[in-house]
A tleap script that builds the chain and sets N, CA, C and O, in Angstrom:
source leaprc.protein.ff14SB
mol = sequence {
  NMET ASN ILE ILE GLY ARG LEU THR ALA ASP
  ALA GLN VAL ARG THR LEU SER ASN SER LYS
  GLU VAL VAL ASN PHE SER ILE ALA THR ASN
  GLU SER TYR HIE ASN LYS GLN GLY GLU ARG
  VAL GLU GLN THR THR TYR PHE ASP CYS ALA
  TYR TRP LEU SER ALA LYS VAL ALA LYS ILE
  LEU THR LYS GLY THR LEU VAL GLU LEU THR
  GLY ARG VAL SER ALA LYS SER TRP ILE GLY
  LYS ASN GLY GLU ALA HIE ALA GLY LEU ASN
  PHE ASN THR ALA ARG ILE LYS LEU HIE SER
  GLY VAL LYS LYS ALA GLU THR ALA GLU PRO
  GLU ARG GLU ALA GLU ASN ILE GLU VAL ALA
  THR TYR GLU THR VAL SER GLY ASN ASP ASP
  LEU PRO CPHE
}
set mol.1.N position { -235.615 59.593 -118.191 }
set mol.1.CA position { -234.219 60.658 -117.895 }
set mol.1.C position { -233.296 60.338 -118.403 }
set mol.1.O position { -233.249 59.199 -118.866 }
set mol.2.N position { -232.437 61.020 -118.493 }
set mol.2.CA position { -230.966 61.300 -119.284 }
set mol.2.C position { -229.955 61.531 -118.089 }
set mol.2.O position { -230.351 62.316 -117.227 }
set mol.3.N position { -228.676 60.948 -117.908 }
set mol.3.CA position { -227.462 61.741 -117.162 }
set mol.3.C position { -226.596 60.826 -117.518 }
set mol.3.O position { -226.667 59.597 -117.502 }
set mol.4.N position { -225.426 61.852 -117.975 }
set mol.4.CA position { -224.062 61.727 -118.582 }
set mol.4.C position { -223.214 61.666 -116.992 }
set mol.4.O position { -223.375 62.361 -115.988 }
set mol.5.N position { -222.464 60.758 -117.217 }
set mol.5.CA position { -221.373 60.078 -116.195 }
set mol.5.C position { -220.277 59.690 -116.683 }
set mol.5.O position { -220.221 59.638 -117.912 }
set mol.6.N position { -218.894 59.241 -115.772 }
set mol.6.CA position { -218.214 58.520 -116.125 }
set mol.6.C position { -218.639 57.219 -115.113 }
set mol.6.O position { -219.227 57.263 -114.032 }
set mol.7.N position { -218.211 56.246 -115.737 }
set mol.7.CA position { -217.967 54.835 -115.253 }
set mol.7.C position { -216.772 54.968 -113.918 }
set mol.7.O position { -215.593 55.287 -114.066 }
set mol.8.N position { -217.245 54.733 -113.019 }
set mol.8.CA position { -216.479 54.596 -111.546 }
set mol.8.C position { -215.333 52.886 -111.521 }
set mol.8.O position { -214.264 52.551 -111.010 }
set mol.9.N position { -216.120 52.411 -112.178 }
set mol.9.CA position { -215.376 50.573 -112.096 }
set mol.9.C position { -215.744 50.218 -113.394 }
set mol.9.O position { -216.443 51.004 -114.033 }
set mol.10.N position { -215.388 49.163 -113.888 }
set mol.10.CA position { -215.252 48.017 -115.091 }
set mol.10.C position { -216.880 48.109 -114.191 }
set mol.10.O position { -217.295 48.372 -113.062 }
set mol.11.N position { -217.481 47.645 -115.729 }
set mol.11.CA position { -218.988 46.941 -115.247 }
set mol.11.C position { -218.578 45.770 -114.916 }
set mol.11.O position { -217.376 45.540 -114.786 }
set mol.12.N position { -219.638 44.728 -114.705 }
set mol.12.CA position { -219.691 43.466 -113.588 }
set mol.12.C position { -221.062 42.857 -114.177 }
set mol.12.O position { -222.137 43.383 -113.885 }
set mol.13.N position { -221.000 41.948 -114.855 }
set mol.13.CA position { -222.462 40.809 -115.316 }
set mol.13.C position { -222.713 39.660 -114.283 }
set mol.13.O position { -221.927 38.926 -113.685 }
set mol.14.N position { -223.623 39.723 -114.281 }
set mol.14.CA position { -223.997 39.113 -112.535 }
set mol.14.C position { -225.349 38.178 -113.691 }
set mol.14.O position { -226.225 38.508 -114.490 }
set mol.15.N position { -224.863 37.099 -113.200 }
set mol.15.CA position { -226.074 35.540 -113.903 }
set mol.15.C position { -227.501 35.379 -112.249 }
set mol.15.O position { -227.294 35.325 -111.036 }
set mol.16.N position { -228.457 35.361 -112.840 }
set mol.16.CA position { -229.578 35.382 -111.643 }
set mol.16.C position { -229.684 34.348 -111.643 }
set mol.16.O position { -229.208 33.804 -112.639 }
set mol.17.N position { -230.381 33.362 -110.524 }
set mol.17.CA position { -231.129 32.024 -110.354 }
set mol.17.C position { -231.798 31.377 -111.391 }
set mol.17.O position { -231.538 30.194 -111.608 }
set mol.18.N position { -233.039 32.276 -112.408 }
set mol.18.CA position { -233.066 32.086 -113.265 }
set mol.18.C position { -232.394 32.255 -114.931 }
set mol.18.O position { -232.824 32.233 -116.085 }
set mol.19.N position { -231.430 32.384 -114.412 }
set mol.19.CA position { -230.850 32.139 -116.152 }
set mol.19.C position { -230.493 34.084 -116.832 }
set mol.19.O position { -229.987 34.487 -117.880 }
set mol.20.N position { -230.904 34.618 -115.947 }
set mol.20.CA position { -230.888 35.705 -116.932 }
set mol.20.C position { -229.659 36.477 -116.339 }
set mol.20.O position { -229.244 36.335 -115.189 }
set mol.21.N position { -229.095 37.382 -117.361 }
set mol.21.CA position { -228.082 38.838 -116.814 }
set mol.21.C position { -228.335 39.919 -116.880 }
set mol.21.O position { -228.941 40.375 -117.849 }
set mol.22.N position { -227.990 40.561 -115.984 }
set mol.22.CA position { -228.073 42.138 -115.498 }
set mol.22.C position { -226.226 42.534 -115.820 }
set mol.22.O position { -225.421 41.704 -115.398 }
set mol.23.N position { -225.902 43.280 -116.257 }
set mol.23.CA position { -224.793 44.131 -116.349 }
set mol.23.C position { -225.137 45.664 -115.203 }
set mol.23.O position { -226.126 46.393 -115.274 }
set mol.24.N position { -224.136 45.767 -114.361 }
set mol.24.CA position { -223.925 45.829 -113.167 }
set mol.24.C position { -222.383 47.409 -113.332 }
set mol.24.O position { -221.192 47.433 -113.642 }
set mol.25.N position { -223.240 48.242 -112.979 }
set mol.25.CA position { -222.000 49.307 -112.989 }
set mol.25.C position { -222.161 50.825 -112.280 }
set mol.25.O position { -223.337 51.169 -112.410 }
set mol.26.N position { -221.643 51.502 -111.813 }
set mol.26.CA position { -221.757 52.665 -111.403 }
set mol.26.C position { -221.400 53.773 -111.830 }
set mol.26.O position { -220.272 53.736 -112.321 }
set mol.27.N position { -221.999 54.978 -111.855 }
set mol.27.CA position { -221.506 55.790 -112.609 }
set mol.27.C position { -221.450 57.318 -112.156 }
set mol.27.O position { -222.640 57.634 -112.152 }
set mol.28.N position { -220.735 58.404 -111.783 }
set mol.28.CA position { -220.353 59.675 -111.484 }
set mol.28.C position { -220.941 60.465 -112.019 }
set mol.28.O position { -220.807 60.272 -113.228 }
set mol.29.N position { -221.650 61.424 -111.795 }
set mol.29.CA position { -222.226 62.800 -112.557 }
set mol.29.C position { -221.484 64.179 -111.577 }
set mol.29.O position { -221.478 64.472 -110.381 }
set mol.30.N position { -221.112 64.563 -112.384 }
set mol.30.CA position { -220.395 66.172 -111.462 }
set mol.30.C position { -221.394 66.974 -112.178 }
set mol.30.O position { -221.981 66.551 -113.174 }
set mol.31.N position { -221.649 68.520 -111.496 }
set mol.31.CA position { -222.529 69.188 -111.251 }
set mol.31.C position { -221.343 70.311 -110.742 }
set mol.31.O position { -220.531 70.147 -109.831 }
set mol.32.N position { -221.483 71.318 -111.488 }
set mol.32.CA position { -220.962 72.905 -110.522 }
set mol.32.C position { -221.941 74.260 -110.815 }
set mol.32.O position { -222.585 74.604 -111.806 }
set mol.33.N position { -221.780 74.742 -109.739 }
set mol.33.CA position { -222.462 75.957 -109.316 }
set mol.33.C position { -222.116 76.698 -108.540 }
set mol.33.O position { -221.314 76.392 -107.658 }
set mol.34.N position { -222.750 78.124 -108.702 }
set mol.34.CA position { -222.487 79.045 -107.217 }
set mol.34.C position { -223.095 79.658 -106.561 }
set mol.34.O position { -223.810 80.583 -106.945 }
set mol.35.N position { -222.917 79.187 -105.105 }
set mol.35.CA position { -224.130 79.608 -103.895 }
set mol.35.C position { -223.962 81.214 -103.657 }
set mol.35.O position { -223.579 82.047 -104.479 }
set mol.36.N position { -224.359 81.414 -102.296 }
set mol.36.CA position { -225.499 82.569 -102.391 }
set mol.36.C position { -224.128 83.402 -101.921 }
set mol.36.O position { -224.197 84.621 -101.768 }
set mol.37.N position { -223.009 82.756 -101.724 }
set mol.37.CA position { -221.731 83.924 -101.431 }
set mol.37.C position { -220.816 84.263 -102.517 }
set mol.37.O position { -219.978 85.161 -102.602 }
set mol.38.N position { -221.218 83.203 -103.448 }
set mol.38.CA position { -220.904 83.611 -104.901 }
set mol.38.C position { -219.264 82.520 -105.235 }
set mol.38.O position { -218.321 82.652 -106.015 }
set mol.39.N position { -219.585 81.604 -104.298 }
set mol.39.CA position { -218.403 80.466 -104.239 }
set mol.39.C position { -218.944 79.410 -105.129 }
set mol.39.O position { -220.101 78.999 -105.233 }
set mol.40.N position { -217.864 79.058 -105.749 }
set mol.40.CA position { -218.057 77.505 -106.937 }
set mol.40.C position { -218.084 76.427 -105.942 }
set mol.40.O position { -217.055 76.240 -105.292 }
set mol.41.N position { -219.109 75.692 -105.730 }
set mol.41.CA position { -219.128 74.356 -105.380 }
set mol.41.C position { -219.394 73.596 -106.263 }
set mol.41.O position { -220.379 73.867 -106.949 }
set mol.42.N position { -218.595 72.350 -106.567 }
set mol.42.CA position { -218.114 71.209 -107.397 }
set mol.42.C position { -219.625 70.029 -106.196 }
set mol.42.O position { -219.525 69.668 -105.023 }
set mol.43.N position { -220.506 69.850 -106.954 }
set mol.43.CA position { -221.052 68.691 -106.222 }
set mol.43.C position { -221.340 66.915 -107.832 }
set mol.43.O position { -221.842 66.746 -108.943 }
set mol.44.N position { -220.439 65.986 -106.556 }
set mol.44.CA position { -220.676 64.943 -107.524 }
set mol.44.C position { -221.437 63.637 -106.778 }
set mol.44.O position { -221.153 63.126 -105.695 }
set mol.45.N position { -222.434 63.297 -107.668 }
set mol.45.CA position { -223.548 62.537 -107.589 }
set mol.45.C position { -223.229 61.029 -108.376 }
set mol.45.O position { -222.840 60.720 -109.503 }
set mol.46.N position { -223.627 60.250 -107.098 }
set mol.46.CA position { -222.883 58.399 -107.780 }
set mol.46.C position { -224.436 57.631 -108.041 }
set mol.46.O position { -225.357 57.729 -107.230 }
set mol.47.N position { -224.514 56.934 -109.205 }
set mol.47.CA position { -225.452 56.411 -109.452 }
set mol.47.C position { -224.663 54.796 -109.413 }
set mol.47.O position { -223.522 54.453 -109.724 }
set mol.48.N position { -225.976 53.940 -108.824 }
set mol.48.CA position { -226.027 52.238 -109.112 }
set mol.48.C position { -226.886 52.358 -110.358 }
set mol.48.O position { -227.903 53.035 -110.503 }
set mol.49.N position { -226.012 51.226 -111.598 }
set mol.49.CA position { -226.892 51.365 -112.479 }
set mol.49.C position { -227.083 49.607 -112.843 }
set mol.49.O position { -226.218 48.737 -112.741 }
set mol.50.N position { -228.154 49.497 -113.177 }
set mol.50.CA position { -228.237 47.868 -113.474 }
set mol.50.C position { -228.772 48.365 -115.514 }
set mol.50.O position { -229.434 49.329 -115.899 }
set mol.51.N position { -228.190 47.340 -116.260 }
set mol.51.CA position { -228.528 47.173 -117.490 }
set mol.51.C position { -229.125 45.873 -117.963 }
set mol.51.O position { -228.280 44.979 -118.003 }
set mol.52.N position { -230.589 45.430 -118.413 }
set mol.52.CA position { -230.544 44.010 -118.551 }
set mol.52.C position { -231.032 43.514 -119.826 }
set mol.52.O position { -231.753 42.517 -119.812 }
set mol.53.N position { -230.699 44.147 -121.065 }
set mol.53.CA position { -231.266 43.744 -121.971 }
set mol.53.C position { -229.665 43.078 -122.957 }
set mol.53.O position { -229.953 42.271 -123.841 }
set mol.54.N position { -228.867 43.249 -122.874 }
set mol.54.CA position { -227.581 42.561 -123.297 }
set mol.54.C position { -226.621 42.641 -122.095 }
set mol.54.O position { -226.437 43.632 -121.388 }
set mol.55.N position { -225.848 41.032 -121.943 }
set mol.55.CA position { -224.581 41.369 -121.340 }
set mol.55.C position { -223.449 41.855 -122.254 }
set mol.55.O position { -222.558 42.566 -121.789 }
set mol.56.N position { -223.458 41.590 -123.187 }
set mol.56.CA position { -222.058 42.018 -124.261 }
set mol.56.C position { -221.711 43.173 -124.015 }
set mol.56.O position { -220.525 43.303 -124.321 }
set mol.57.N position { -222.278 44.378 -123.488 }
set mol.57.CA position { -222.246 46.065 -123.101 }
set mol.57.C position { -221.152 45.582 -122.524 }
set mol.57.O position { -220.078 45.658 -123.120 }
set mol.58.N position { -221.245 44.996 -121.248 }
set mol.58.CA position { -219.973 44.891 -120.051 }
set mol.58.C position { -218.783 45.395 -120.663 }
set mol.58.O position { -218.115 46.274 -120.119 }
set mol.59.N position { -218.415 44.775 -122.006 }
set mol.59.CA position { -216.844 44.535 -122.397 }
set mol.59.C position { -216.674 45.837 -122.882 }
set mol.59.O position { -215.482 46.119 -122.756 }
set mol.60.N position { -217.452 46.987 -123.497 }
set mol.60.CA position { -216.780 48.090 -123.167 }
set mol.60.C position { -217.346 49.308 -122.267 }
set mol.60.O position { -217.106 50.511 -122.368 }
set mol.61.N position { -217.959 48.795 -121.591 }
set mol.61.CA position { -218.296 49.417 -120.139 }
set mol.61.C position { -216.649 49.669 -119.005 }
set mol.61.O position { -216.381 49.203 -117.897 }
set mol.62.N position { -215.964 50.471 -119.804 }
set mol.62.CA position { -215.241 50.251 -118.781 }
set mol.62.C position { -214.409 51.668 -117.615 }
set mol.62.O position { -214.509 52.849 -117.949 }
set mol.63.N position { -213.759 51.307 -116.492 }
set mol.63.CA position { -213.598 52.631 -115.760 }
set mol.63.C position { -212.777 53.805 -116.948 }
set mol.63.O position { -211.801 53.821 -117.698 }
set mol.64.N position { -214.464 55.146 -116.308 }
set mol.64.CA position { -213.251 55.991 -116.661 }
set mol.64.C position { -214.318 56.826 -118.323 }
set mol.64.O position { -214.554 58.026 -118.458 }
set mol.65.N position { -214.724 55.716 -119.284 }
set mol.65.CA position { -215.886 55.700 -119.968 }
set mol.65.C position { -216.707 56.886 -119.756 }
set mol.65.O position { -216.685 57.140 -118.552 }
set mol.66.N position { -217.303 57.582 -120.291 }
set mol.66.CA position { -218.067 58.449 -120.174 }
set mol.66.C position { -219.106 57.992 -120.921 }
set mol.66.O position { -218.890 57.763 -122.111 }
set mol.67.N position { -220.157 57.817 -120.481 }
set mol.67.CA position { -221.604 57.620 -121.404 }
set mol.67.C position { -222.538 58.103 -121.138 }
set mol.67.O position { -222.567 58.378 -119.938 }
set mol.68.N position { -223.674 58.468 -121.839 }
set mol.68.CA position { -225.149 58.895 -121.418 }
set mol.68.C position { -225.820 57.969 -120.950 }
set mol.68.O position { -225.129 56.953 -120.865 }
set mol.69.N position { -227.236 57.775 -120.470 }
set mol.69.CA position { -227.582 56.876 -120.195 }
set mol.69.C position { -229.293 57.428 -119.938 }
set mol.69.O position { -229.438 58.474 -119.306 }
set mol.70.N position { -230.468 56.729 -120.421 }
set mol.70.CA position { -231.576 56.709 -120.912 }
set mol.70.C position { -232.403 55.693 -119.758 }
set mol.70.O position { -232.101 54.549 -119.419 }
set mol.71.N position { -233.240 56.319 -119.421 }
set mol.71.CA position { -233.722 55.509 -117.964 }
set mol.71.C position { -234.494 55.498 -117.216 }
set mol.71.O position { -235.473 56.059 -117.708 }
set mol.72.N position { -234.753 55.090 -115.955 }
set mol.72.CA position { -235.489 55.879 -114.647 }
set mol.72.C position { -234.772 55.660 -113.618 }
set mol.72.O position { -234.189 54.577 -113.578 }
set mol.73.N position { -234.586 56.702 -112.389 }
set mol.73.CA position { -234.083 56.598 -111.521 }
set mol.73.C position { -235.246 56.700 -110.277 }
set mol.73.O position { -236.354 57.234 -110.221 }
set mol.74.N position { -234.270 55.764 -109.120 }
set mol.74.CA position { -235.023 55.229 -107.815 }
set mol.74.C position { -234.164 55.491 -106.980 }
set mol.74.O position { -232.958 55.462 -107.226 }
set mol.75.N position { -234.921 55.930 -105.315 }
set mol.75.CA position { -234.265 55.738 -104.757 }
set mol.75.C position { -234.283 54.743 -103.924 }
set mol.75.O position { -235.337 54.115 -103.828 }
set mol.76.N position { -232.966 54.292 -103.001 }
set mol.76.CA position { -232.676 53.251 -101.970 }
set mol.76.C position { -232.054 53.524 -100.602 }
set mol.76.O position { -230.965 54.092 -100.519 }
set mol.77.N position { -232.874 53.043 -99.318 }
set mol.77.CA position { -232.023 52.925 -98.043 }
set mol.77.C position { -231.512 52.140 -97.569 }
set mol.77.O position { -231.084 51.383 -98.440 }
set mol.78.N position { -231.189 51.719 -96.331 }
set mol.78.CA position { -230.772 50.901 -95.563 }
set mol.78.C position { -229.908 50.673 -94.522 }
set mol.78.O position { -228.798 51.116 -94.813 }
set mol.79.N position { -229.945 50.122 -93.328 }
set mol.79.CA position { -229.378 50.858 -92.020 }
set mol.79.C position { -227.984 49.889 -92.377 }
set mol.79.O position { -228.186 48.727 -92.731 }
set mol.80.N position { -226.821 50.313 -92.291 }
set mol.80.CA position { -225.770 49.610 -92.275 }
set mol.80.C position { -225.307 48.588 -91.166 }
set mol.80.O position { -226.070 48.592 -90.200 }
set mol.81.N position { -224.118 47.610 -91.053 }
set mol.81.CA position { -224.228 46.993 -90.055 }
set mol.81.C position { -223.820 47.596 -88.097 }
set mol.81.O position { -224.036 47.038 -87.021 }
set mol.82.N position { -223.163 48.966 -88.462 }
set mol.82.CA position { -222.975 50.003 -87.442 }
set mol.82.C position { -224.319 50.482 -87.328 }
set mol.82.O position { -224.227 51.645 -86.936 }
set mol.83.N position { -225.588 50.150 -87.481 }
set mol.83.CA position { -226.427 50.668 -87.167 }
set mol.83.C position { -227.124 52.198 -87.928 }
set mol.83.O position { -228.282 52.603 -87.833 }
set mol.84.N position { -225.989 52.809 -88.665 }
set mol.84.CA position { -226.410 53.884 -89.020 }
set mol.84.C position { -227.431 53.983 -90.887 }
set mol.84.O position { -227.406 53.123 -91.767 }
set mol.85.N position { -227.902 54.818 -90.896 }
set mol.85.CA position { -228.572 54.975 -91.968 }
set mol.85.C position { -227.891 55.415 -93.261 }
set mol.85.O position { -227.235 56.455 -93.325 }
set mol.86.N position { -228.093 54.488 -94.408 }
set mol.86.CA position { -227.721 54.700 -95.891 }
set mol.86.C position { -228.423 55.102 -96.606 }
set mol.86.O position { -229.592 54.723 -96.536 }
set mol.87.N position { -227.910 56.322 -97.902 }
set mol.87.CA position { -228.809 56.032 -99.130 }
set mol.87.C position { -228.380 56.225 -100.001 }
set mol.87.O position { -227.177 56.485 -99.991 }
set mol.88.N position { -228.950 56.215 -100.988 }
set mol.88.CA position { -228.412 55.671 -102.817 }
set mol.88.C position { -229.140 56.069 -103.706 }
set mol.88.O position { -230.131 56.636 -103.246 }
set mol.89.N position { -229.100 56.030 -104.895 }
set mol.89.CA position { -229.977 56.830 -106.342 }
set mol.89.C position { -229.199 54.811 -106.930 }
set mol.89.O position { -228.111 54.241 -106.858 }
set mol.90.N position { -230.265 54.551 -107.325 }
set mol.90.CA position { -230.396 53.009 -108.786 }
set mol.90.C position { -231.003 53.860 -109.770 }
set mol.90.O position { -232.016 54.527 -109.561 }
set mol.91.N position { -230.257 53.818 -111.025 }
set mol.91.CA position { -230.656 54.215 -112.267 }
set mol.91.C position { -230.417 52.784 -113.074 }
set mol.91.O position { -229.480 52.051 -113.388 }
set mol.92.N position { -232.230 52.868 -113.244 }
set mol.92.CA position { -232.587 51.748 -114.523 }
set mol.92.C position { -232.786 51.908 -115.916 }
set mol.92.O position { -233.724 52.351 -116.579 }
set mol.93.N position { -230.973 51.144 -116.373 }
set mol.93.CA position { -230.724 51.946 -117.492 }
set mol.93.C position { -231.521 51.240 -119.050 }
set mol.93.O position { -231.312 50.042 -119.240 }
set mol.94.N position { -232.028 51.679 -119.655 }
set mol.94.CA position { -232.755 51.388 -120.977 }
set mol.94.C position { -231.810 51.509 -122.159 }
set mol.94.O position { -231.636 50.609 -122.981 }
set mol.95.N position { -231.314 52.496 -122.175 }
set mol.95.CA position { -230.780 52.727 -123.380 }
set mol.95.C position { -228.828 53.192 -122.772 }
set mol.95.O position { -228.539 53.622 -121.655 }
set mol.96.N position { -228.070 52.980 -123.654 }
set mol.96.CA position { -226.362 53.570 -123.589 }
set mol.96.C position { -225.874 54.491 -124.829 }
set mol.96.O position { -225.991 54.154 -126.007 }
set mol.97.N position { -225.549 55.189 -124.570 }
set mol.97.CA position { -224.673 55.800 -125.484 }
set mol.97.C position { -223.263 56.188 -125.119 }
set mol.97.O position { -223.193 56.808 -124.058 }
set mol.98.N position { -222.284 56.004 -125.656 }
set mol.98.CA position { -220.802 55.717 -125.462 }
set mol.98.C position { -220.609 57.441 -126.078 }
set mol.98.O position { -221.096 57.830 -127.140 }
set mol.99.N position { -219.733 58.359 -125.063 }
set mol.99.CA position { -219.395 59.886 -126.023 }
set mol.99.C position { -218.282 59.532 -125.963 }
set mol.99.O position { -217.703 59.895 -126.986 }
set mol.100.N position { -217.369 58.780 -125.024 }
set mol.100.CA position { -215.935 58.276 -124.773 }
set mol.100.C position { -215.310 57.149 -124.538 }
set mol.100.O position { -215.808 56.527 -123.600 }
set mol.101.N position { -213.978 56.415 -125.271 }
set mol.101.CA position { -213.349 55.822 -124.250 }
set mol.101.C position { -212.605 56.200 -123.156 }
set mol.101.O position { -212.572 57.386 -122.829 }
set mol.102.N position { -212.108 55.502 -122.650 }
set mol.102.CA position { -210.547 55.895 -121.269 }
set mol.102.C position { -209.394 56.342 -122.263 }
set mol.102.O position { -209.261 56.102 -123.464 }
set mol.103.N position { -208.750 56.934 -121.548 }
set mol.103.CA position { -208.073 57.782 -122.150 }
set mol.103.C position { -206.822 57.497 -122.413 }
set mol.103.O position { -206.439 56.869 -121.426 }
set mol.104.N position { -205.977 57.585 -123.142 }
set mol.104.CA position { -204.853 56.411 -123.852 }
set mol.104.C position { -204.199 56.203 -122.721 }
set mol.104.O position { -204.215 55.011 -122.414 }
set mol.105.N position { -203.324 57.247 -121.580 }
set mol.105.CA position { -202.643 56.852 -121.010 }
set mol.105.C position { -202.984 56.172 -119.908 }
set mol.105.O position { -202.209 55.854 -119.007 }
set mol.106.N position { -204.812 55.807 -119.998 }
set mol.106.CA position { -205.049 54.835 -118.670 }
set mol.106.C position { -205.326 53.569 -119.432 }
set mol.106.O position { -205.863 52.704 -118.741 }
set mol.107.N position { -205.094 53.244 -120.690 }
set mol.107.CA position { -205.481 52.023 -120.823 }
set mol.107.C position { -203.787 51.024 -120.942 }
set mol.107.O position { -202.773 51.649 -121.254 }
set mol.108.N position { -203.729 49.847 -120.721 }
set mol.108.CA position { -203.057 49.129 -121.308 }
set mol.108.C position { -202.980 48.311 -122.434 }
set mol.108.O position { -201.984 47.642 -122.708 }
set mol.109.N position { -204.037 48.345 -123.116 }
set mol.109.CA position { -204.371 47.309 -123.832 }
set mol.109.C position { -204.888 47.921 -125.089 }
set mol.109.O position { -206.091 48.004 -125.334 }
set mol.110.N position { -203.886 48.371 -125.923 }
set mol.110.CA position { -204.080 49.364 -127.544 }
set mol.110.C position { -205.287 48.850 -127.758 }
set mol.110.O position { -206.295 49.552 -127.847 }
set mol.111.N position { -205.277 46.936 -127.907 }
set mol.111.CA position { -206.195 46.599 -129.211 }
set mol.111.C position { -207.153 46.948 -128.360 }
set mol.111.O position { -207.760 47.903 -128.844 }
set mol.112.N position { -207.753 46.519 -126.925 }
set mol.112.CA position { -209.119 46.826 -126.526 }
set mol.112.C position { -209.388 48.487 -126.688 }
set mol.112.O position { -210.537 48.919 -126.602 }
set mol.113.N position { -208.515 49.169 -126.872 }
set mol.113.CA position { -209.099 50.459 -126.697 }
set mol.113.C position { -209.709 50.688 -128.767 }
set mol.113.O position { -210.768 51.101 -129.239 }
set mol.114.N position { -208.957 50.391 -129.156 }
set mol.114.CA position { -209.425 50.134 -130.683 }
set mol.114.C position { -210.593 49.601 -130.646 }
set mol.114.O position { -211.231 50.262 -131.466 }
set mol.115.N position { -211.265 48.833 -130.219 }
set mol.115.CA position { -212.224 48.046 -129.831 }
set mol.115.C position { -213.615 49.124 -129.610 }
set mol.115.O position { -214.485 49.474 -130.407 }
set mol.116.N position { -213.366 49.483 -128.057 }
set mol.116.CA position { -214.174 50.344 -127.698 }
set mol.116.C position { -214.627 51.850 -128.952 }
set mol.116.O position { -215.759 52.220 -129.264 }
set mol.117.N position { -213.043 52.524 -129.506 }
set mol.117.CA position { -213.789 53.268 -130.312 }
set mol.117.C position { -214.246 52.376 -131.178 }
set mol.117.O position { -215.206 53.099 -130.911 }
set mol.118.N position { -214.476 51.783 -131.729 }
set mol.118.CA position { -215.025 51.002 -133.192 }
set mol.118.C position { -216.285 50.980 -132.157 }
set mol.118.O position { -216.932 52.026 -132.196 }
set mol.119.N position { -216.802 49.923 -131.169 }
set mol.119.CA position { -218.404 49.609 -131.077 }
set mol.119.C position { -218.657 51.534 -130.623 }
set mol.119.O position { -219.625 52.220 -130.952 }
set mol.120.N position { -217.741 51.872 -130.008 }
set mol.120.CA position { -218.730 53.382 -129.434 }
set mol.120.C position { -219.118 54.075 -130.695 }
set mol.120.O position { -220.186 54.665 -130.859 }
set mol.121.N position { -218.094 53.943 -131.636 }
set mol.121.CA position { -219.439 54.754 -132.724 }
set mol.121.C position { -220.232 53.886 -133.355 }
set mol.121.O position { -221.176 54.590 -133.714 }
set mol.122.N position { -220.473 52.603 -133.778 }
set mol.122.CA position { -221.181 52.372 -134.351 }
set mol.122.C position { -222.699 52.631 -133.626 }
set mol.122.O position { -223.730 52.978 -134.202 }
set mol.123.N position { -222.443 52.262 -131.710 }
set mol.123.CA position { -223.282 52.347 -131.398 }
set mol.123.C position { -224.381 53.593 -130.873 }
set mol.123.O position { -225.514 53.591 -130.393 }
set mol.124.N position { -222.871 55.175 -131.437 }
set mol.124.CA position { -223.386 56.396 -131.285 }
set mol.124.C position { -224.414 56.501 -132.553 }
set mol.124.O position { -225.494 57.090 -132.595 }
set mol.125.N position { -223.605 55.585 -133.800 }
set mol.125.CA position { -224.354 56.255 -135.146 }
set mol.125.C position { -225.305 55.532 -135.277 }
set mol.125.O position { -226.142 55.999 -136.050 }
set mol.126.N position { -225.647 54.202 -134.687 }
set mol.126.CA position { -226.894 53.574 -134.791 }
set mol.126.C position { -228.025 53.497 -133.938 }
set mol.126.O position { -229.009 52.765 -134.040 }
set mol.127.N position { -227.643 54.696 -132.741 }
set mol.127.CA position { -228.846 55.152 -131.876 }
set mol.127.C position { -229.084 56.217 -132.361 }
set mol.127.O position { -229.919 56.829 -131.696 }
set mol.128.N position { -228.573 56.988 -133.637 }
set mol.128.CA position { -229.044 58.084 -134.355 }
set mol.128.C position { -230.616 57.822 -135.072 }
set mol.128.O position { -230.236 57.196 -136.061 }
set mol.129.N position { -231.490 57.864 -135.155 }
set mol.129.CA position { -232.742 57.628 -135.983 }
set mol.129.C position { -232.716 58.732 -137.244 }
set mol.129.O position { -233.454 58.511 -138.205 }
set mol.130.N position { -231.765 60.062 -137.234 }
set mol.130.CA position { -232.253 61.013 -138.113 }
set mol.130.C position { -231.444 60.811 -139.395 }
set mol.130.O position { -231.755 61.333 -140.465 }
set mol.131.N position { -230.078 59.787 -139.160 }
set mol.131.CA position { -229.328 60.457 -140.513 }
set mol.131.C position { -230.306 60.045 -141.799 }
set mol.131.O position { -231.406 59.501 -141.904 }
set mol.132.N position { -229.037 60.752 -142.987 }
set mol.132.CA position { -230.484 60.568 -143.972 }
set mol.132.C position { -230.030 58.795 -144.467 }
set mol.132.O position { -230.758 58.356 -145.358 }
set mol.133.N position { -229.402 58.241 -144.177 }
set mol.133.CA position { -228.347 56.823 -144.379 }
set mol.133.C position { -228.645 56.253 -143.986 }
set mol.133.O position { -228.088 55.156 -143.972 }
savepdb mol mol.pdb
quit
């Protein structure tokens, strides 16, 4: 399954007890449609994502970055402290493709923005197997 969305916060790397690292991040996807009354409806869906292949990717997964993810989705449910039922979506990410970095006005560190663009270009190009060179 592929989903496209923007990161809602900077990615976090977590080290498990067996020394394995996982990159956790959340994205929001937006969809709009017209209901039966002809009104435009905007719907946002949030996914909690996990990426297990390399922790190095965390430094380029910053809030606001547009990404396309390939992987599988699963649902989770739990009872909160107040006794209310909650539900959410998890996305076990197998592949990350960057479509853009954060907007310039939102970036406080110009060097970091240049690094994002450079890595995004490399990730995008290297992931495309049908290039003639």
